[in-house]
BAMI-78885 format. One line per field, with one value per residue (C-alpha): z, y, x negated. Coordinates in nm, 2 decimals. Layout:
BAMI-78885
Z Z; ...
Y Y; ...
X X; ...
This chain:
BAMI-78885
Z 1.23; 1.12; 0.99; 0.78; 0.63; 0.56; 0.40; 0.18; 0.07; 0.00; -0.20; -0.41; -0.49; -0.53; -0.57; -0.94; -0.87; -0.68; -0.84; -0.95; -0.66; -0.41; -0.56; -0.55; -0.18; -0.06; -0.23; -0.08; 0.27; 0.28; 0.04; 0.05; 0.42; 0.38; 0.66; 0.62; 0.63; 0.35; 0.13; 0.20; 0.10; -0.23; -0.31; -0.21; 0.04; 0.42; 0.63; 0.73; 0.36; 0.32; 0.64; 0.51; 0.17; 0.32; 0.54; 0.25; 0.04; 0.31; 0.35; -0.02; -0.06; 0.26; 0.09; -0.22; -0.01; 0.17; -0.16; -0.36; -0.09; -0.30; 0.00; 0.21; -0.08; -0.14; 0.23; 0.24; -0.08; 0.07; 0.39; 0.18; -0.04; 0.26; 0.42; 0.10; 0.08; 0.44; 0.40; 0.08; 0.27; 0.54; 0.28; 0.09; 0.39; 0.52; 0.83; 0.78; 0.86; 0.50; 0.23; -0.09; -0.42; -0.58; -0.40; -0.72; -0.84; -0.50; -0.49; -0.83; -0.71; -0.39; -0.60; -0.82; -0.51; -0.37; -0.70; -0.69; -0.33; -0.41; -0.72; -0.52; -0.26; -0.52; -0.67
Y 0.61; 0.24; 0.25; 0.56; 0.39; 0.06; 0.25; 0.44; 0.12; -0.05; 0.26; 0.22; -0.14; -0.11; 0.26; 0.22; -0.02; 0.25; 0.50; 0.84; 1.01; 0.75; 0.80; 1.18; 1.19; 0.93; 1.13; 1.45; 1.30; 1.06; 1.22; 1.59; 1.59; 1.78; 1.77; 1.62; 1.96; 2.09; 1.79; 1.82; 2.19; 2.11; 1.82; 2.01; 1.75; 1.71; 1.62; 1.30; 1.20; 1.23; 1.03; 0.76; 0.75; 0.72; 0.43; 0.25; 0.31; 0.17; -0.13; -0.19; -0.19; -0.40; -0.65; -0.65; -0.72; -1.00; -1.17; -1.09; -1.04; -0.81; -0.60; -0.91; -1.07; -0.74; -0.72; -1.08; -1.03; -0.71; -0.90; -1.18; -0.94; -0.75; -1.08; -1.19; -0.85; -0.87; -1.23; -1.14; -0.85; -1.09; -1.32; -1.03; -0.86; -1.19; -1.21; -1.58; -1.87; -1.89; -1.64; -1.67; -1.71; -1.55; -1.22; -1.00; -1.19; -1.17; -0.80; -0.77; -0.97; -0.76; -0.44; -0.58; -0.67; -0.32; -0.18; -0.41; -0.31; 0.06; 0.04; -0.14; 0.13; 0.40; 0.25
X 0.34; 0.32; 0.67; 0.59; 0.28; 0.47; 0.76; 0.51; 0.35; 0.68; 0.78; 0.46; 0.55; 0.93; 1.02; 1.07; 1.36; 1.55; 1.79; 1.65; 1.82; 1.68; 1.33; 1.36; 1.48; 1.22; 0.95; 1.06; 1.09; 0.79; 0.54; 0.63; 0.72; 1.05; 1.30; 1.64; 1.80; 1.57; 1.64; 2.02; 2.01; 1.82; 2.06; 2.37; 2.49; 2.49; 2.20; 2.39; 2.42; 2.05; 1.98; 2.22; 2.06; 1.71; 1.83; 1.99; 1.68; 1.45; 1.67; 1.67; 1.29; 1.26; 1.50; 1.28; 0.98; 1.16; 1.23; 0.91; 0.65; 0.42; 0.31; 0.23; 0.04; -0.15; -0.25; -0.37; -0.58; -0.73; -0.83; -0.99; -1.18; -1.32; -1.42; -1.60; -1.77; -1.89; -2.01; -2.21; -2.36; -2.48; -2.63; -2.80; -2.95; -3.08; -2.87; -2.83; -3.07; -3.19; -3.28; -3.09; -3.27; -2.96; -3.00; -2.97; -2.66; -2.50; -2.55; -2.38; -2.09; -2.07; -2.06; -1.78; -1.58; -1.63; -1.50; -1.20; -1.12; -1.15; -0.94; -0.67; -0.68; -0.64; -0.33
């Protein structure tokens, strides 16, 4: 399952760099959950040809990730944002040794971070 999720995320970042046919086949396979045989029939090629195309496409987007690192960067940023949100929650709810005089401002910052996390997860 992890490979499927990773490939989907990589496709989100780098799919636009693939050929139209690679995009179409990857979308049918990974997003629409079509079988290799179904895709092969719709494309008028063999099941093996679709399998090979998917393998090449995955290798291509993994290569882009190896060079550009957008997914890795995105994952790191998400972890940092969640840690900041959690820390702000601790401060706001008084789970620290001192109460903050900036409680209202911290709540506003926390809400902005939550919006940022949610908007990143939607895209």
